[in-house]
C-alpha positions in Angstrom: -10.7 5.7 16.2 -7.3 6.1 15.9 -6.7 3.3 13.5 -9.4 4.8 11.1 -7.5 8.2 11.0 -4.7 6.2 9.8 -6.7 4.3 7.2 -6.6 1.2 9.0 -9.6 -0.4 7.9 -11.9 -1.6 10.9 -12.5 -5.2 9.6 -8.5 -5.6 10.4 -8.5 -3.9 13.8 -8.4 -7.3 15.7 -6.3 -9.2 13.5 -2.5 -9.5 14.3 0.6 -11.3 12.9 -0.7 -15.1 13.4 -3.8 -14.3 11.3 -1.9 -14.4 8.4 -1.0 -18.1 7.3 2.3 -17.6 5.0 4.8 -18.1 7.6 7.7 -17.0 4.9 6.1 -13.7 3.7 4.4 -13.0 7.2 8.0 -13.5 8.7 9.7 -11.4 6.2 7.2 -8.4 6.9 7.5 -9.0 10.6 10.9 -8.7 10.4 10.8 -5.3 8.7 8.5 -3.7 11.3 10.6 -5.5 14.0 14.0 -4.1 12.9 12.0 -0.4 11.7 14.0 -1.2 8.6 12.8 2.0 6.4 12.3 -0.3 3.2 9.8 -0.2 0.3 7.8 -3.3 -0.1 5.6 -4.2 -3.1 2.8 -6.8 -1.9 1.3 -8.2 -5.2 -0.2 -11.4 -6.4 -3.8 -12.8 -6.8 -7.1 -10.5 -5.3 -7.8 -12.1 -1.9 -4.4 -13.7 -0.5 -3.8 -11.3 2.0 -1.9 -8.4 1.1 -4.1 -5.6 2.5 -4.5 -7.2 5.7 -0.8 -8.2 6.1 -0.2 -4.3 5.6 -2.8 -3.2 8.1 -1.4 -5.6 10.6 1.9 -4.4 10.2 0.7 -0.7 10.2 -0.8 -1.2 13.3 2.2 -2.5 14.8 4.4 0.6 13.7 1.6 3.0 14.7 1.8 1.1 18.4 5.6 1.9 18.0 5.2 5.8 17.1 5.4 6.1 13.6 3.1 8.3 12.0 1.5 5.6 9.6 -1.2 5.9 6.6 -2.9 3.7 4.6 -4.6 5.2 1.5 -6.5 3.9 -1.4 -4.9 4.6 -4.5 -7.8 6.0 -6.1 -8.2 8.4 -2.7 -4.5 9.2 -3.3 -5.6 10.8 -6.8 -8.4 12.6 -5.3 -5.9 14.3 -2.7 -3.6 15.3 -5.0 -6.1 17.0 -7.6 -7.6 18.9 -4.4 -4.2 20.3 -3.9 -4.5 22.4 -7.0 -7.5 24.4 -4.9 -5.1 24.7 -1.8 -6.0 21.6 0.3 -2.9 20.5 1.7 -4.0 17.0 2.7 -1.9 15.3 0.0 1.3 16.8 1.1 0.8 15.9 4.9 -0.2 12.5 3.5 3.3 11.8 1.6 5.1 13.4 4.5 3.8 10.4 6.9 6.7 8.2 8.4 5.4 5.1 6.6 2.8 5.5 3.8 0.7 2.3 2.3 -0.8 2.9 -1.2 -3.6 0.1 -1.4 -5.1 -1.5 -4.6 -2.7 0.6 -7.0 -4.2 -1.1 -9.8 -7.8 -0.6 -9.4 -7.8 3.5 -10.3 -6.3 2.7 -13.9 -8.5 -0.2 -14.7 -11.8 1.2 -13.6 -11.7 4.7 -13.9 -12.4 7.2 -16.6 -9.3 9.2 -15.0 -6.7 10.2 -17.7 -3.7 8.1 -17.8 -1.6 11.0 -17.7 -3.1 12.0 -14.4 -2.8 9.0 -12.7 1.0 8.3 -13.9 1.9 12.0 -12.7 0.3 11.1 -9.3 2.1 8.0 -8.9 5.1 9.2 -10.4 5.4 12.2 -8.3 4.4 10.4 -4.9 6.8 7.4 -5.1 10.1 10.2 -6.3 9.1 12.4 -3.6 8.9 9.1 -0.7 12.2 7.4 -2.2 14.2 10.5 -2.3 13.5 11.3 1.0 13.9 7.6 2.4 10.1 7.7 3.6 9.1 3.7 3.6 6.4 3.3 1.0 4.1 0.0 0.9 2.4 -0.9 -2.4 -0.2 -3.8 -3.0 -1.4 -4.5 -6.3 -3.5 -7.4 -8.1 -1.2 -7.1 -11.1 1.7 -9.6 -12.1 4.9 -7.7 -11.7 5.4 -7.7 -15.4 2.2 -5.7 -16.0 3.1 -2.8 -14.3 5.0 -1.4 -17.2 2.1 -1.6 -19.7 -0.7 -0.4 -17.0 1.3 2.5 -15.8 4.5 3.2 -17.7 8.0 1.7 -17.7 9.3 4.5 -15.9 7.3 3.7 -13.0 7.6 -0.2 -13.3 11.8 0.4 -13.3 11.6 3.3 -10.5 9.4 0.4 -8.1 11.3 -2.7 -9.1 15.0 -1.0 -8.4 13.6 0.9 -5.2 11.3 -1.9 -3.4 11.7 -5.1 -2.1 9.3 -7.4 -4.1 7.1 -9.9 -2.3 4.5 -12.1 -4.1 1.6 -13.5 -2.8 0.3 -16.8 -3.8 -1.8 -17.8 -0.9 -5.4 -18.9 -0.4 -8.3 -16.4 -0.4 -8.6 -14.8 2.6 -11.7 -12.8 1.4 -13.8 -16.1 1.3 -13.1 -16.8 5.0 -13.4 -13.0 5.9 -16.6 -13.1 4.5 -17.7 -16.2 5.9 -16.4 -15.0 9.4 -18.8 -11.6 9.1 -21.9 -13.5 8.0 
């Protein structure tokens, strides 16, 4: 499917704006999409609060509006970056898209054995490349905003904070609702 090629998870293919219950956050994101504002968004908060779902709904809309969109899990972004050392251009094609969504930023660092220097390098290069070219980048993570500087580094935390609109997610656990729907 065209959605899958864009990184939009199949579980979100039938979701729309009305499926996200926090009206305030929904309208902020919907307005960014509607106005085609080339803005970086940071969607952060507890696990299961709808960050990934809302990003997928927004990117579906942007895709239908003619934009080249891609959503990628941060672990896969790191893998693509390292493959570029061996002549694979997939990473560079990815970071040149119109809208890039990096999902689950915090999972790679917490759960992988990969070196923190490599993780910081990939994140720093990707964000700088995109921010300098005014290519919108949306990021989801489950960290508190204050933890970004300790999990990655202060340089990256500062870059994210000064270049992005920060949207805290505090709502109900969508994950539980989704599991019930699928069973």
